[in-house]
C-alpha positions in Angstrom: -4.0 10.7 -5.5 -5.0 8.6 -7.9 -6.1 4.8 -7.4 -4.8 1.6 -7.2 -1.9 -0.5 -4.9 -0.1 3.3 -4.1 -3.0 4.7 -2.5 -4.3 1.8 -1.0 -0.6 1.0 0.5 -1.1 5.0 1.5 -4.7 4.6 3.8 -3.4 1.4 5.4 -0.8 2.8 6.8 -2.8 5.1 7.9 -5.1 2.8 9.4 -2.3 1.5 11.2 -1.1 4.6 13.0 -4.6 4.3 13.8 -4.6 1.7 15.7 -1.2 2.5 16.9 -2.0 5.6 18.1 -5.0 3.4 20.4 -2.9 1.2 21.8 -0.1 4.0 22.6 -2.9 5.9 24.0 -5.0 3.1 26.3 -1.5 1.1 26.7 -4.5 -2.1 27.0 -5.4 0.1 30.1 -9.4 -0.7 30.5 -9.0 2.4 33.7 -6.8 3.8 32.1 -9.3 3.9 29.5 -12.2 4.4 32.1 -10.7 7.1 34.0 -10.0 10.2 31.2 -13.1 11.4 28.7 -9.1 12.7 26.9 -8.4 9.0 26.2 -11.8 8.2 25.3 -11.6 11.0 22.9 -8.4 10.6 21.1 -9.5 6.7 21.1 -12.7 7.3 19.7 -11.1 10.3 17.0 -8.6 7.8 15.6 -11.5 5.4 15.2 -13.4 7.3 13.4 -10.7 8.2 11.2 -9.3 4.1 10.7 -12.8 3.5 9.5 -13.2 6.7 7.1 -9.9 5.7 5.9 -11.2 1.4 4.9 -13.4 3.2 2.7 -11.2 4.9 0.9 -9.8 1.9 -0.3 -10.2 0.1 -3.6 -12.9 -2.3 -3.8 -10.2 -4.8 -5.3 -7.8 -4.6 -2.2 -11.3 -4.8 0.3 -12.2 -7.7 -1.1 -8.5 -9.4 -1.1 -8.9 -9.6 2.4 -12.4 -11.8 3.2 -11.4 -12.2 6.8 -12.0 -8.1 7.2 -15.6 -7.4 8.2 -15.7 -3.7 5.9 -19.1 -3.3 6.4 -18.9 -3.4 10.4 -16.2 -1.2 10.2 -18.0 1.5 8.2 -21.1 1.1 10.3 -19.2 1.5 13.3 -17.9 4.9 11.6 -21.1 5.4 10.9 -22.4 5.2 14.7 -19.3 6.8 16.2 -19.8 10.4 14.0 -23.3 10.3 13.7 -24.7 8.5 17.4 -22.2 10.6 18.6 -23.9 11.2 21.6 -24.6 7.6 22.2 -21.8 6.6 22.0 -21.0 3.4 24.6 -17.9 3.1 25.8 -17.9 -0.1 26.7 -18.6 -0.8 22.7 -15.0 1.4 22.4 -13.9 -0.7 24.2 -14.8 -3.8 23.9 -13.4 -3.2 19.7 -10.2 -1.7 20.9 -9.8 -5.0 23.3 -11.0 -7.7 20.7 -11.6 -6.1 17.4 -8.7 -4.4 17.5 -5.6 -6.8 18.2 -7.1 -9.0 15.0 -7.5 -5.9 12.1 -4.0 -5.1 12.8 -3.2 -8.8 12.0 -4.9 -8.7 9.1 -3.9 -4.9 7.5 0.3 -6.2 8.8 -1.4 -9.2 5.9 -2.6 -6.5 3.5 0.9 -4.4 3.9 2.6 -6.4 3.1 1.0 -7.4 0.8 1.3 -4.0 -1.2 4.4 -3.2 -1.0 4.2 -1.1 2.2 6.8 0.7 3.7 
């Protein structure tokens, strides 16, 4: 895939899809998340792929959204992928509850700016 706005729009759409899946899986319900390892696994997998997609965005696109902590997203991805035995479900839930809503809003703005569908 060639670099550029179209490519970035595809990755932003993918990130938004991952967030939508996480919202669907959890329903915003802390008890459902902690009560089901299947939901935890699904959420963690979507956080991994969302974070990986963020790393595929061009530097130009990432720099257009300085309010998004791209480095923290990459760092969290590395923890999820490489330190999977040490992943704390409490931290994951905090990300889902507090960080994803703001990221979703920023990604929607970015998506609109890229001319996404």
